[in-house]
C-alpha positions as CSV (number, residue, x, y, z in Angstrom):
1,M,105.4,97.5,68.1
2,N,103.6,95.8,65.2
3,T,100.3,94.7,66.8
4,T,99.6,92.3,63.9
5,E,102.2,89.9,65.3
6,L,100.3,89.7,68.6
7,P,97.3,87.5,69.3
8,R,94.0,89.2,70.0
9,L,93.0,88.8,73.7
10,T,89.7,88.6,75.4
11,V,89.4,89.0,79.2
12,I,86.3,87.4,80.7
13,G,85.3,89.1,83.9
14,T,86.1,92.8,84.5
15,G,86.4,92.9,88.3
16,Y,89.7,93.8,90.0
17,L,91.8,91.2,88.3
18,G,90.1,91.2,84.9
19,A,89.9,95.0,84.4
20,T,93.6,95.4,85.4
21,H,94.7,92.7,83.0
22,A,92.6,94.0,80.1
23,I,93.8,97.6,80.6
24,C,97.5,96.7,81.0
25,M,97.6,94.3,78.1
26,A,96.0,97.0,75.8
27,V,98.6,99.5,76.9
28,L,101.3,96.9,76.1
29,G,100.1,96.8,72.5
30,F,97.5,94.1,72.3
31,E,94.0,94.3,70.9
32,V,91.8,93.5,73.9
33,L,88.1,92.8,74.4
34,G,86.8,92.9,78.0
35,V,83.7,90.8,78.6
36,D,81.3,90.8,81.5
37,V,77.7,89.9,82.2
38,D,77.3,93.1,84.3
39,Q,76.3,95.9,81.9
40,A,77.0,98.5,84.6
41,K,80.6,97.5,84.9
42,I,81.0,97.5,81.1
43,D,79.5,100.9,80.8
44,K,81.7,102.4,83.5
45,L,84.9,101.0,82.0
46,A,83.9,102.0,78.4
47,S,83.3,105.5,79.6
48,G,86.8,105.7,81.2
49,E,85.9,105.0,84.8
50,V,87.7,102.4,86.9
51,P,85.1,101.0,89.4
52,F,87.6,100.5,92.2
53,F,90.7,102.2,93.6
54,E,94.0,101.2,92.2
55,P,96.9,103.7,91.8
56,G,97.9,104.4,88.2
57,L,95.1,102.4,86.6
58,P,92.6,105.3,85.7
59,E,95.4,107.0,83.6
60,L,96.2,103.7,81.9
61,L,92.5,103.1,81.1
62,T,92.3,106.5,79.4
63,K,95.4,105.7,77.4
64,A,94.1,102.3,76.4
65,L,90.7,103.6,75.3
66,E,92.3,106.4,73.3
67,S,94.6,104.0,71.5
68,G,91.5,102.1,70.1
69,R,93.0,98.8,71.3
70,L,90.6,98.3,74.2
71,R,86.9,97.9,74.1
72,F,84.2,96.2,76.2
73,S,81.2,94.0,75.6
74,T,78.6,91.7,77.2
75,S,78.6,89.3,74.2
76,F,80.3,85.9,74.5
77,E,79.6,85.4,70.8
78,E,81.7,88.4,70.0
79,A,84.4,87.2,72.4
80,G,84.6,83.8,70.6
81,E,84.9,85.4,67.2
82,F,87.4,88.0,68.3
83,G,89.9,86.2,70.6
84,D,92.9,84.1,69.9
85,V,93.7,83.8,73.6
86,H,90.9,84.1,76.2
87,F,91.8,85.0,79.8
88,V,89.2,84.0,82.4
89,C,89.4,86.3,85.4
90,V,86.2,85.9,87.4
91,G,86.0,85.7,91.1
92,T,86.0,82.6,93.4
93,P,84.6,83.9,96.7
94,Q,84.1,81.7,99.7
95,Q,80.8,79.8,99.7
96,A,78.2,80.9,102.2
97,G,78.3,78.6,105.2
98,S,81.4,76.8,104.0
99,D,85.2,77.2,103.7
100,A,85.0,75.9,100.1
101,A,85.5,78.2,97.1
102,D,82.4,79.1,95.1
103,L,83.2,78.1,91.6
104,S,79.9,79.0,90.0
105,Y,81.2,82.1,88.3
106,V,84.2,80.1,86.8
107,H,82.0,77.3,85.5
108,A,79.5,79.9,84.1
109,A,82.2,81.8,82.3
110,F,83.6,78.6,80.6
111,R,80.2,77.3,79.7
112,S,79.3,80.7,78.2
113,L,82.4,81.1,76.1
114,A,83.1,77.5,74.9
115,P,80.0,77.2,72.5
116,H,81.4,80.2,70.6
117,M,84.9,78.8,70.0
118,H,84.7,77.8,66.4
119,R,88.4,77.8,65.6
120,R,91.6,76.9,67.3
121,A,92.1,79.1,70.4
122,L,93.4,78.9,73.9
123,V,91.4,79.5,77.1
124,V,93.6,80.6,80.0
125,G,92.3,80.4,83.6
126,K,93.7,83.1,85.9
127,S,91.2,82.7,88.8
128,T,92.3,81.1,92.0
129,V,90.7,77.6,92.1
130,P,90.9,74.4,94.0
131,V,93.4,71.9,92.5
132,G,91.6,69.6,90.0
133,T,89.3,72.3,88.7
134,A,91.3,72.9,85.5
135,K,91.0,69.3,84.5
136,Q,87.2,69.5,84.7
137,L,87.1,72.8,82.8
138,A,89.3,71.4,80.0
139,E,86.7,68.7,79.5
140,T,83.9,71.3,79.5
141,V,85.7,73.3,76.8
142,R,86.3,70.2,74.6
143,D,82.7,69.0,75.0
144,L,81.0,72.4,74.3
145,A,83.4,74.1,71.8
146,P,82.6,73.5,68.1
147,A,86.3,73.5,67.6
148,G,86.5,70.4,69.8
149,A,90.1,69.4,70.7
150,E,91.5,72.4,69.0
151,A,90.0,74.5,71.9
152,E,92.8,74.1,74.5
153,L,93.0,75.1,78.1
154,A,95.9,76.5,80.1
155,W,96.3,77.8,83.7
156,N,98.2,81.0,84.4
157,P,97.8,82.1,88.1
158,E,97.7,85.7,89.0
159,F,99.9,87.2,91.7
160,L,98.5,90.8,92.0
161,R,99.0,92.8,95.1
162,E,96.3,95.4,95.6
163,G,97.9,98.8,95.4
164,F,100.7,97.5,93.1
165,A,98.6,95.7,90.5
166,V,99.9,97.7,87.5
167,D,103.5,96.9,88.2
168,D,102.6,93.3,89.0
169,T,100.9,92.9,85.6
170,M,103.3,94.7,83.4
171,R,106.5,93.8,85.3
172,P,105.8,90.6,87.2
173,D,108.5,88.8,89.2
174,R,107.5,85.5,87.4
175,L,104.9,83.9,85.1
176,V,103.6,80.4,85.6
177,F,102.3,78.5,82.6
178,G,100.3,75.4,83.3
179,V,100.0,73.8,79.8
180,E,99.3,70.5,78.1
181,S,101.0,71.1,74.7
182,E,103.8,73.0,73.1
183,W,101.2,75.0,71.1
184,A,99.6,76.2,74.3
185,E,102.9,77.4,75.7
186,E,103.7,79.1,72.4
187,R,100.3,80.9,72.5
188,L,100.9,82.0,76.1
189,R,104.4,83.3,75.3
190,A,102.9,85.3,72.4
191,A,100.2,86.7,74.7
192,Y,102.9,87.9,77.1
193,K,105.6,88.9,74.6
194,P,106.2,92.4,75.8
195,V,106.4,91.2,79.4
196,L,108.8,88.3,78.5
197,D,111.0,90.7,76.5
198,L,111.8,92.3,79.9
199,G,113.4,89.0,80.9
200,T,110.6,87.8,83.2
201,P,111.2,84.2,84.4
202,V,108.7,81.6,83.2
203,V,107.9,78.3,85.0
204,R,106.3,75.8,82.6
205,T,104.4,73.1,84.5
206,D,101.3,71.0,84.5
207,L,97.7,72.2,85.2
208,A,97.6,70.9,88.8
209,T,100.8,72.5,89.8
210,A,99.8,75.8,88.2
211,E,96.6,75.7,90.2
212,L,98.5,75.1,93.5
213,V,101.1,77.9,93.1
214,K,98.8,80.8,94.1
215,V,97.3,79.1,97.1
216,A,100.6,77.8,98.2
217,A,102.1,81.3,98.0
218,N,99.2,82.8,99.9
219,S,99.3,80.1,102.6
220,F,103.0,80.7,103.1
221,L,102.6,84.5,103.5
222,A,99.6,84.0,105.8
223,T,101.6,81.6,107.9
224,K,104.5,84.1,108.2
225,I,102.2,86.9,109.2
226,S,100.4,84.7,111.8
227,Y,103.7,83.4,113.1
228,I,105.0,86.8,114.1
229,N,101.6,87.7,115.6
230,A,101.8,84.5,117.6
231,M,105.1,85.7,118.9
232,A,103.4,89.0,119.8
233,E,101.1,87.1,122.0
234,V,104.1,85.5,123.8
235,C,105.8,88.9,124.1
236,E,102.7,90.4,125.7
237,A,102.6,87.5,128.3
238,V,106.3,88.0,129.3
239,G,106.8,91.7,128.8
240,A,109.1,91.3,125.8
241,D,109.1,93.7,122.7
242,I,107.8,92.2,119.5
243,K,109.3,94.9,117.3
244,D,112.8,94.2,118.5
245,L,112.1,90.5,118.2
246,A,110.9,90.9,114.6
247,D,113.8,93.2,113.7
248,S,116.2,90.5,115.0
249,L,114.6,87.7,113.0
250,A,114.6,89.8,109.8
251,L,118.4,90.0,109.9
252,D,118.5,86.3,109.4
253,D,118.7,85.8,105.6
254,R,117.0,82.5,105.9
255,I,113.9,84.2,107.3
256,G,114.0,87.8,105.9
257,G,111.8,90.7,107.0
258,K,109.0,90.7,104.4
259,F,105.6,89.9,105.9
260,L,107.3,89.6,109.3
261,K,105.5,92.6,110.7
262,P,103.3,92.2,113.8
263,G,99.9,93.9,114.1
264,L,96.3,93.6,113.3
265,G,96.8,90.8,110.7
266,F,95.7,90.1,107.2
267,G,92.3,90.5,105.5
268,G,91.0,91.2,102.0
269,G,89.5,89.1,99.3
270,C,92.5,86.7,98.8
271,L,94.5,85.4,101.8
272,P,91.6,84.5,104.2
273,K,89.4,82.8,101.7
274,D,92.3,81.1,99.9
275,I,93.8,79.5,102.9
276,R,90.3,78.3,104.0
277,A,89.5,76.9,100.5
278,F,92.9,75.2,100.4
279,A,92.4,73.5,103.7
280,H,88.9,72.4,102.6
281,R,90.2,71.0,99.3
282,A,93.0,69.2,101.1
283,E,90.5,67.4,103.3
284,E,88.4,66.5,100.2
285,I,91.4,64.8,98.5
286,G,92.5,63.0,101.7
287,V,95.5,65.1,102.8
288,G,93.9,67.5,105.2
289,Q,96.3,66.7,108.0
290,A,99.2,68.0,105.8
291,V,97.8,71.5,105.9
292,S,95.9,71.4,109.2
293,F,98.2,74.1,110.5
294,L,96.3,76.6,108.3
295,R,93.3,76.4,110.6
296,E,95.5,77.7,113.4
297,V,97.0,80.3,111.1
298,D,93.5,81.6,110.5
299,D,92.6,81.5,114.2
300,I,95.7,83.4,115.2
301,N,94.8,86.1,112.6
302,R,91.3,86.4,113.9
303,R,92.5,86.8,117.5
304,R,94.5,89.9,116.6
305,R,91.3,91.8,116.0
306,A,89.9,90.9,119.4
307,R,93.2,91.7,121.1
308,T,93.3,95.1,119.4
309,V,89.8,95.8,120.9
310,D,91.2,94.6,124.3
311,L,94.1,97.1,124.0
312,V,91.6,100.0,123.5
313,R,89.5,98.7,126.4
314,E,92.5,98.5,128.7
315,M,93.7,101.9,127.8
316,L,90.3,103.5,128.3
317,G,89.1,101.4,131.3
318,G,86.1,100.4,129.2
319,I,84.7,101.3,125.7
320,S,81.1,102.3,126.3
321,G,80.5,106.0,126.0
322,K,84.0,106.8,124.9
323,R,84.9,108.8,121.7
324,I,87.1,106.7,119.4
325,A,88.8,107.8,116.2
326,A,89.3,104.8,113.9
327,W,91.9,105.5,111.2
328,G,91.3,103.1,108.3
329,A,88.6,101.0,106.8
330,A,90.4,99.2,103.8
331,F,92.1,95.9,104.5
332,K,95.4,97.5,103.4
333,P,96.7,100.9,102.2
334,N,96.4,102.0,98.6
335,S,93.1,100.0,98.2
336,D,89.4,100.6,98.7
337,D,88.8,96.9,99.3
338,I,86.9,96.3,102.5
339,R,86.4,92.5,102.1
340,D,87.2,90.8,105.5
341,A,88.9,94.1,106.5
342,P,90.4,93.9,110.0
343,A,90.0,97.7,110.4
344,L,86.2,97.6,110.0
345,D,85.9,94.5,112.1
346,V,87.5,96.3,115.0
347,A,85.5,99.5,114.4
348,R,82.3,97.6,114.4
349,T,83.2,95.6,117.5
350,M,84.0,98.8,119.4
351,H,80.7,100.4,118.1
352,G,78.8,97.3,119.3
353,L,80.4,97.7,122.8
354,G,78.9,101.2,123.0
355,G,81.8,103.3,121.8
356,H,81.2,106.5,119.8
357,V,83.3,105.4,116.9
358,R,84.1,107.6,113.9
359,V,85.9,106.2,110.9
360,F,88.0,107.8,108.2
361,D,89.8,106.2,105.2
362,P,91.4,108.0,102.3
363,A,89.8,105.6,99.6
364,A,87.4,103.1,101.2
365,L,84.8,105.4,102.8
366,D,82.1,104.9,100.1
367,N,82.4,101.2,100.3
368,A,82.4,101.2,104.1
369,R,79.3,103.4,104.2
370,R,77.4,101.1,101.8
371,A,78.4,98.0,103.8
372,F,78.1,99.3,107.3
373,P,75.7,102.3,107.4
374,D,75.5,101.9,111.2
375,L,79.0,103.3,111.7
376,R,79.8,107.0,111.7
377,Y,82.3,108.5,109.3
378,G,84.4,111.7,109.0
379,D,86.1,113.7,106.3
380,S,89.8,113.5,107.5
381,A,92.1,111.9,110.1
382,F,91.9,115.1,112.2
383,D,88.1,115.4,111.7
384,V,87.4,112.0,113.3
385,A,90.0,112.7,116.0
386,R,88.4,115.8,117.3
387,D,87.6,115.5,121.0
388,A,88.6,111.7,120.9
389,D,89.4,109.8,124.0
390,V,91.7,107.6,121.8
391,V,92.9,107.3,118.3
392,V,93.2,103.8,116.8
393,L,95.3,103.3,113.7
394,L,93.8,100.3,111.8
395,T,95.1,100.7,108.2
396,E,98.7,101.9,107.7
397,W,98.0,104.6,105.1
398,S,101.0,107.0,104.6
399,E,98.9,110.0,105.6
400,F,98.3,108.4,109.0
401,R,102.0,107.5,109.4
402,E,103.0,111.1,108.6
403,V,100.6,112.8,111.1
404,D,102.5,115.2,113.5
405,P,101.7,114.1,117.0
406,E,102.0,117.7,118.3
407,A,99.4,118.9,115.8
408,L,97.1,116.0,116.6
409,A,97.3,116.8,120.3
410,E,95.6,120.1,119.6
411,V,92.3,118.4,118.5
412,V,92.0,115.3,120.7
413,K,90.5,115.2,124.2
414,H,93.2,112.8,125.5
415,K,96.6,112.0,124.0
416,R,96.1,108.2,123.6
417,I,96.9,106.2,120.6
418,V,96.7,102.4,119.8
419,D,98.9,101.5,116.8
420,G,97.3,98.5,115.4
421,R,99.8,98.2,112.5
422,H,103.1,99.1,114.1
423,A,103.2,101.9,111.6
424,L,104.2,104.8,113.9
425,N,107.4,105.8,115.6
426,A,106.6,105.0,119.3
427,D,109.5,107.1,120.7
428,Q,108.3,110.1,118.7
429,W,104.7,109.8,119.9
430,R,105.7,109.2,123.5
431,A,108.2,112.1,123.5
432,A,105.2,114.3,122.4
433,G,103.3,113.2,125.6
434,W,101.1,110.5,124.0
435,E,100.2,107.3,125.8
436,Y,101.2,104.8,123.0
437,R,100.2,101.1,122.8
438,A,100.7,98.5,120.2
439,L,100.2,94.7,120.0
440,G,103.2,92.9,121.5
441,R,104.8,95.9,123.0
442,S,105.0,96.9,126.6
């Protein structure tokens, strides 16, 4: 590929989204400059270390650095001089004490970059923001950039799934371009040329629609997850089986089986804060009633954590003084992300009730130890299960799903397991003499 035909890219913000985007774009043949105000992040990445767990990304970082197409800096002046297309990938966490999104990092990134835009260039927001934010940021860019109206803004939402971020960046199922001119669309198409050459569908739209796509998608997925978990509550009340119910629904092609899996519910840095911010923003613009159901979606999801603790309590006849093996800390497998992780929430609740809880996770232990030093941790699934009164599966890592129940029986005190993720074969475990419980199953 002749890289002289491709625009030079900057990526502002080198967290999960930004680092992944910068690395993958460099591997695809672009010259990329990653920019962050955190010198420690920049130093780690420049030395070849990915500061979070994501399968396949460390190898790609090494490849990108060795190619000479990827480098990192803390200088916005350098970014302005270097980049033809600037991707802004900073975080929008939930505000403390509010459901609203904290946009301080987004505004700071645009205000820091714009004064160094001396020539025609495109700034592309990828962060998840409340609808209407892009219009404000476009005015900021025009007001602060020496290039004036020649500094344009577009919105290009991200759809990364943790654990699959490399594929989602290099082979996405769609790209959404929120643009205000033909030139902006042309620049975005050039910035994604290798991806578009694969036949990736593009939806061209306005700024507001592009802002809404990500939160609308996350709200739909969260609703589907909470729906099947609401059905699990009904099944528990009447003695029905949620797995059989979910399997039956999945065979309806109008519904499908994806995200129709009962269990402990969703967490992480996206779905919970995005649906809360969406509901908050809808109320601000006078359409809160239209998405009021998202409040109940959130409540159903929270209840699954408490109900999982109830299952453990029911199985043990009380939690205080009992030895509990907690399998999982990350909010999902193939990730070290513990933000709003249901697994750690359940482990901490059981610890608070007097249980002797030991936690193991294949990737998230360091993050868990830093965030919750009051919990105890172990070196393996079997280590934390030694002499346990119950094993509680909280994150559905493949190594937990593949545990031999006969082998595990040799180390536990009692053969009891609570499957918080419907990840295990109940018949196999029961045949091995285990007392097996899962949400929504008799």
